[in-house]
C-alpha positions as CSV (number, residue, x, y, z in Angstrom):
1,C,42.9,143.1,27.0
2,K,45.9,143.2,24.7
3,L,47.7,140.0,23.7
4,I,51.2,139.7,25.1
5,S,52.1,136.1,24.5
6,W,50.5,132.9,23.1
7,N,51.4,129.5,22.0
8,K,51.8,127.9,18.6
9,R,48.5,126.2,18.8
10,H,46.7,129.5,19.1
11,E,48.5,130.8,16.0
12,T,47.5,127.7,14.0
13,D,43.9,127.7,15.1
14,L,43.4,131.4,14.3
15,G,45.6,131.4,11.1
16,Y,47.6,134.5,12.1
17,T,51.4,134.9,12.1
18,P,53.1,136.1,15.3
19,D,53.6,139.6,13.9
20,E,49.9,139.8,13.0
21,L,48.9,138.7,16.6
22,K,51.3,141.2,18.2
23,D,49.4,144.0,20.0
24,R,46.0,142.7,19.0
25,Y,43.1,142.7,21.5
26,V,41.0,139.8,22.7
27,M,37.9,141.4,21.3
28,D,39.5,141.4,17.8
29,F,38.8,137.7,17.5
30,H,35.1,137.6,18.5
31,T,31.9,138.4,16.7
32,P,30.1,141.6,17.7
33,E,27.1,139.6,19.0
34,N,29.5,138.0,21.6
35,N,30.9,141.3,22.9
36,E,28.5,141.4,25.9
37,L,29.4,137.8,26.8
38,I,33.2,138.6,26.7
39,I,32.9,141.8,28.7
40,T,30.9,140.0,31.4
41,A,33.5,137.2,31.5
42,I,36.4,139.8,31.8
43,K,34.5,141.5,34.7
44,T,34.1,138.1,36.4
45,V,37.8,137.4,36.2
46,M,38.6,140.9,37.5
47,E,36.3,140.5,40.5
48,A,36.7,136.8,41.3
49,G,40.2,136.1,40.0
50,Y,39.0,133.3,37.8
51,G,36.3,132.8,35.2
52,S,35.3,130.6,32.2
53,A,32.8,130.7,29.4
54,E,32.0,129.2,26.0
55,D,32.5,131.6,23.1
56,V,33.4,131.7,19.4
57,L,36.7,132.8,18.0
58,V,36.9,134.2,14.4
59,T,39.9,133.1,12.4
60,K,41.8,135.2,9.9
61,D,39.9,133.7,7.0
62,G,36.5,134.3,8.7
63,R,35.8,130.9,10.0
64,K,34.1,130.6,13.4
65,I,35.6,128.1,15.9
66,P,33.7,127.3,19.2
67,Y,35.9,127.5,22.2
68,F,35.8,127.0,26.0
69,S,37.9,129.6,27.6
70,S,39.1,129.9,31.2
71,A,41.2,132.7,32.6
72,V,42.9,133.6,35.8
73,R,44.0,137.1,37.0
74,F,47.4,137.8,38.4
75,E,49.6,140.8,39.2
76,S,53.2,141.4,38.3
77,K,55.2,144.5,38.9
78,G,52.1,146.5,39.7
79,K,50.3,145.5,36.6
80,L,47.3,143.2,36.2
81,Y,47.4,140.4,33.7
82,F,45.2,137.6,32.5
83,M,46.3,134.1,31.6
84,G,43.8,132.4,29.4
85,I,43.5,128.7,28.4
86,C,41.4,128.1,25.2
87,E,40.1,124.7,24.3
88,N,38.8,124.1,20.8
89,I,35.4,122.3,21.4
90,T,34.5,121.9,17.7
91,E,34.4,118.1,18.1
92,R,32.0,118.3,21.0
93,K,29.7,120.8,19.2
94,R,29.6,118.5,16.2
95,A,28.7,115.6,18.4
96,E,25.9,117.7,20.0
97,E,24.6,118.7,16.6
98,A,24.8,115.1,15.4
99,L,22.8,114.1,18.4
100,R,20.1,116.6,17.5
101,E,20.0,115.6,13.8
102,S,20.0,111.8,13.8
103,E,19.6,109.1,16.5
104,E,21.3,106.6,14.2
105,R,24.3,108.7,13.2
106,H,25.1,109.9,16.7
107,R,26.0,106.5,18.1
108,T,29.1,106.1,15.8
109,I,30.2,109.7,16.4
110,L,29.8,109.6,20.1
111,Q,31.6,106.3,20.5
112,T,34.7,107.8,18.7
113,A,34.5,111.2,20.3
114,M,37.3,112.5,22.6
115,D,34.8,113.7,25.1
116,G,32.9,111.4,27.4
117,F,29.2,110.9,26.9
118,W,26.3,109.9,29.1
119,L,22.6,109.5,28.5
120,V,21.0,109.7,32.0
121,D,17.4,109.3,33.2
122,L,15.6,111.6,35.6
123,D,16.7,109.5,38.6
124,G,20.3,110.1,37.7
125,R,21.0,106.6,36.4
126,L,23.3,106.1,33.4
127,M,21.5,104.6,30.4
128,Q,24.2,105.0,27.8
129,V,28.0,105.8,27.9
130,N,30.7,105.9,25.3
131,E,34.2,104.5,25.1
132,A,35.9,107.8,26.0
133,Y,34.2,107.9,29.4
134,C,35.1,104.3,30.0
135,Q,38.7,105.2,29.4
136,M,38.5,108.2,31.7
137,S,36.8,106.3,34.6
138,G,38.4,102.9,34.2
139,Y,35.0,101.2,34.2
140,S,33.7,99.1,31.4
141,E,30.4,99.9,29.7
142,P,28.5,97.1,31.4
143,E,29.8,98.3,34.8
144,L,28.7,101.9,34.1
145,L,25.2,101.1,32.8
146,G,22.8,101.2,35.7
147,M,25.2,103.1,37.9
148,H,24.0,106.3,39.5
149,I,25.7,109.7,39.2
150,L,26.4,109.5,42.9
151,D,28.5,106.4,42.3
152,L,31.0,108.5,40.3
153,E,30.7,112.0,41.8
154,A,33.6,112.8,44.1
155,S,32.8,116.5,45.1
156,E,29.1,117.1,45.1
157,T,26.6,116.1,47.7
158,P,23.3,114.4,46.7
159,D,21.5,117.8,47.3
160,E,24.0,119.6,45.0
161,I,23.5,117.0,42.3
162,A,19.7,117.3,42.7
163,A,20.0,121.1,42.4
164,H,22.0,120.7,39.1
165,I,19.3,118.4,37.8
166,Q,16.5,120.8,38.7
167,K,18.4,123.8,37.2
168,T,19.1,121.9,34.0
169,M,15.4,120.9,33.7
170,A,14.4,124.6,34.2
171,Q,16.7,126.2,31.8
172,G,17.3,123.4,29.3
173,E,21.1,123.2,29.8
174,E,23.9,123.6,32.3
175,C,27.7,123.7,32.3
176,F,29.9,123.3,35.4
177,E,33.1,121.7,36.7
178,T,33.3,118.9,39.3
179,R,35.4,115.8,40.2
180,H,34.8,112.2,39.5
181,C,36.1,109.0,41.0
182,R,37.8,106.3,38.9
183,K,37.3,102.6,39.5
184,D,40.8,102.5,41.1
185,G,39.8,105.2,43.6
186,S,41.8,108.0,42.0
187,I,40.1,111.4,41.4
188,F,40.0,113.5,38.2
189,D,38.6,116.9,37.3
190,V,35.9,117.0,34.8
191,E,33.9,119.6,32.9
192,I,30.2,118.8,32.6
193,S,27.9,120.0,29.8
194,I,24.3,118.9,30.2
195,Q,21.2,119.3,28.0
196,Y,17.7,118.3,29.1
197,W,15.5,116.4,26.6
198,P,11.8,116.3,27.8
199,T,11.1,113.4,25.4
200,E,10.5,109.8,26.5
201,G,9.7,110.9,30.0
202,G,12.8,113.1,30.3
203,R,16.5,112.4,29.5
204,F,19.8,114.2,30.2
205,V,22.4,114.3,27.5
206,V,25.8,114.8,29.2
207,F,29.2,115.5,27.7
208,L,32.2,115.1,30.0
209,R,35.8,116.4,29.5
210,D,38.8,115.4,31.6
211,I,40.3,118.8,32.5
212,T,42.9,117.5,35.0
213,E,45.8,118.9,33.0
214,R,44.1,122.3,32.7
215,K,43.6,122.3,36.5
216,W,47.3,121.5,37.0
217,A,48.3,124.4,34.8
218,E,46.0,126.8,36.7
219,E,47.3,125.7,40.0
220,A,50.9,126.1,38.7
221,L,50.1,129.6,37.8
222,R,48.6,130.4,41.2
223,Q,51.7,128.9,42.9
224,S,54.0,130.9,40.7
225,E,52.1,134.1,41.4
226,K,52.2,133.3,45.2
227,L,55.9,132.8,45.0
228,H,56.3,136.0,43.0
229,K,54.4,138.0,45.6
230,E,56.4,136.5,48.4
231,A,59.7,137.4,46.6
232,Q,58.5,140.9,46.2
233,R,57.5,141.1,49.9
234,V,61.0,139.8,51.0
235,A,62.7,142.2,48.6
236,H,60.7,145.1,50.0
237,I,61.6,144.2,53.6
238,G,65.2,143.9,52.5
239,H,65.2,147.6,51.4
240,W,64.4,148.8,54.9
């Protein structure tokens, strides 16, 4: 996968100039231990048309930046291309690490984090939330505390939620995308990252990111590709 185009943010994060990025390959910016993960992600996009994964990008000066990357496959003029959207998740990783290190320190960090945060019991009831999720959902903290995941979930059935809970308990963590319902009834796309803590009878530590804008960008790309294919089809018919 060779780079063809990118935005200024990608240059800034990686520390490369445009000339240095030209004709470089995706694998050039990953550590060798992540090669298998990247190859698997590329195969998934090739087969399904879409894929996502957490990985680590290596900057020009050797720093490692955690990223959540999603990509879609499209075809143009007989060639296959990938469009990738990379989200720097350094802040979320720092919040997760802070949570592991210190119960006292994590409260301040989580309340000022850009990502939403829940602490959930085994029954799926919210025990703790941060301001970021209050802003996302339109609910106040007192309103959210004691609510059930089902009160906010807009896409999954109770059985699907139960399946996620069981899977997270079995493997320790889980990451997926779904949709939530705001207080005003509107819907927004959200990326969920869960960790299971077996202490105190069992708890789920949940980080939530509003990915509505990313979904809009992906849909715009799909529509653009659809229009491009239709234009090619019409042009082909016109040659007959």
